[in-house]
C-alpha positions in Angstrom: 117.3 139.2 55.8 118.6 135.7 55.2 119.7 135.6 58.9 116.2 136.7 60.0 114.6 134.0 57.8 116.9 131.3 59.2 116.0 132.3 62.8 112.3 132.2 62.0 112.6 128.7 60.4 114.5 127.4 63.5 111.9 128.8 65.8 109.1 127.2 63.8 110.9 123.9 63.9 111.4 124.1 67.6 107.8 124.9 68.1 106.7 122.0 66.0 109.0 119.6 67.8 107.7 120.8 71.2 104.1 119.7 70.2 105.1 116.3 69.1 105.0 113.3 71.4 105.0 109.6 71.1 101.6 108.4 72.3 102.7 105.3 74.3 106.1 106.6 75.5 106.2 107.0 79.4 107.7 110.2 80.7 108.8 111.4 84.1 105.8 113.0 85.7 106.9 114.2 89.1 104.3 116.8 89.5 101.3 114.5 88.8 102.6 111.7 91.0 103.2 114.0 94.0 100.1 112.8 95.9 100.9 109.1 95.2 104.5 109.8 96.1 103.6 111.3 99.4 101.1 108.7 100.4 102.7 105.5 99.0 106.3 106.4 98.1 105.4 106.0 94.4 107.8 107.1 91.7 107.5 107.6 88.0 109.4 105.0 85.9 110.5 104.8 82.2 109.2 101.8 80.4 109.9 100.6 76.9 107.9 97.7 75.3 110.1 94.7 74.7 112.6 95.3 77.5 113.3 91.8 78.8 114.7 93.3 82.1 111.4 94.8 83.2 107.9 93.5 83.6 105.5 93.9 80.6 103.4 96.9 81.4 102.1 97.8 78.0 98.9 95.7 78.4 97.8 97.4 81.6 94.5 99.3 81.5 95.2 103.0 82.0 93.8 104.5 85.2 93.6 108.0 86.6 95.7 109.1 89.5 92.6 109.2 91.7 91.8 105.5 90.7 95.4 104.4 91.5 95.1 106.2 94.8 91.8 104.5 95.6 93.1 101.0 94.7 96.3 101.5 96.8 94.2 102.6 99.8 92.0 99.5 99.5 95.0 97.2 99.3 96.7 98.9 102.2 93.6 98.5 104.4 93.7 94.6 104.3 89.9 94.7 104.7 87.8 91.4 104.6 90.9 89.3 103.6 90.0 85.8 102.4 92.9 83.3 102.0 93.1 80.2 99.7 95.9 77.7 99.2 96.8 75.3 96.4 99.6 72.7 96.4 100.8 70.6 93.5 103.5 67.9 94.0 105.6 66.2 91.3 108.1 63.4 92.0 111.6 63.9 90.8 114.7 61.7 90.7 116.8 60.5 93.7 114.0 61.2 96.3 113.3 64.7 95.1 109.8 66.2 95.2 108.9 69.3 93.4 106.4 71.5 95.3 104.4 74.4 93.8 102.6 76.3 96.7 100.2 79.1 95.7 98.5 81.3 98.3 95.9 83.8 97.2 94.6 86.7 99.2 91.4 88.4 98.3 91.0 91.9 99.7 87.7 93.7 100.0 86.0 91.2 97.6 87.6 93.0 94.6 91.4 92.5 94.6 93.3 89.3 94.5 97.1 88.9 95.1 98.8 85.6 94.8 102.2 84.5 96.0 103.6 81.3 94.4 106.7 79.4 95.5 108.3 76.5 93.8 110.4 74.2 96.1 112.4 71.0 96.1 112.3 68.6 99.1 114.5 65.6 99.7 113.1 62.5 101.2 116.4 61.2 102.8 117.0 64.1 105.1 113.8 66.2 104.8 115.7 69.3 103.6 113.9 71.9 101.6 115.1 74.5 99.0 113.1 77.1 97.2 113.7 77.2 93.4 111.6 80.0 92.2 109.0 82.6 93.2 106.3 84.5 91.5 103.6 87.0 92.3 100.3 87.8 90.5 97.6 90.3 90.7 94.2 89.3 89.3 93.7 92.7 87.7 94.4 94.5 84.4 94.7 97.8 86.2 97.9 97.1 88.1 100.7 94.5 88.1 102.5 93.0 91.2 106.0 92.0 90.5 108.5 90.6 92.9 112.1 91.8 92.8 113.6 89.9 95.6 112.7 86.9 97.8 114.1 85.0 100.8 113.0 81.8 102.5 114.9 80.7 105.6 114.3 78.6 108.6 113.1 80.7 111.5 114.0 78.1 114.2 110.5 78.4 115.6 108.0 75.5 115.3 109.8 74.3 112.2 108.5 77.3 110.2 110.3 79.1 107.4 110.4 82.8 107.3 109.4 84.6 104.1 110.8 88.0 103.2 110.4 89.7 99.8 110.6 93.0 98.0 108.2 93.9 95.2 106.5 96.7 93.3 103.0 97.4 92.2 102.9 99.0 88.7 100.2 101.3 87.2 99.8 102.9 83.9 98.4 106.4 84.7 96.7 108.5 82.1 95.9 112.1 83.1 97.2 114.9 81.0 99.7 112.4 79.5 100.6 108.7 79.8 103.2 107.6 82.4 104.0 104.6 84.6 104.5 104.5 88.3 105.8 101.9 90.6 104.9 101.6 94.4 107.3 99.5 96.7 105.6 96.7 98.6 107.4 94.8 101.3 106.2 91.2 101.9 106.6 89.1 105.1 105.3 85.8 106.2 105.8 82.2 107.2 105.8 78.9 105.4 104.9 75.6 107.2 106.6 72.6 105.5 104.4 70.1 107.3 101.0 71.5 106.1 102.4 73.6 103.1 100.4 76.5 104.6 101.7 80.0 103.7 100.7 83.1 105.7 101.9 86.4 104.2 101.2 90.1 104.6 102.5 93.2 102.9 103.2 96.8 103.6 102.4 99.5 101.1 
């Protein structure tokens, strides 16, 4: 009898544990991301708040899978793109000039993606080096995060070639809460004479 009671107690404990979940803990959700995975190579990711090695996703507004799909389709279409540039210069020591070049693309009048580069130029020989890069999405429904960046002379018309890897992140809430990332490849050019940046991306 004691053995039977012990078995029942264990079964009840297991049953209670299976119904308990941390409300803001992301989980692997392969079945629910199947459409996004097929269309955009999305994958579910684990996220823990406070992790310094990953972007801060906790403040994203949850969206449904259908909403994420609609946003990604709009961004992929590149419809009605409007481009704006902003350049700031700050003099440094020994002929250095620090440049911050920001280029914003507005897509379909509702989404804005910004690529920002910080560079150093030298007056004596005109050389240029990039120091930092960032990417921004003017939305609380997704985040654009660069994971790699390259700026190198293309040898054509004095232009520099831009190549970057990045991800779009979403917090998806359907049956449960989970996070997804969608790979985004960035390519473009930078003109050091005019500081004009032209970039595009593949989702």
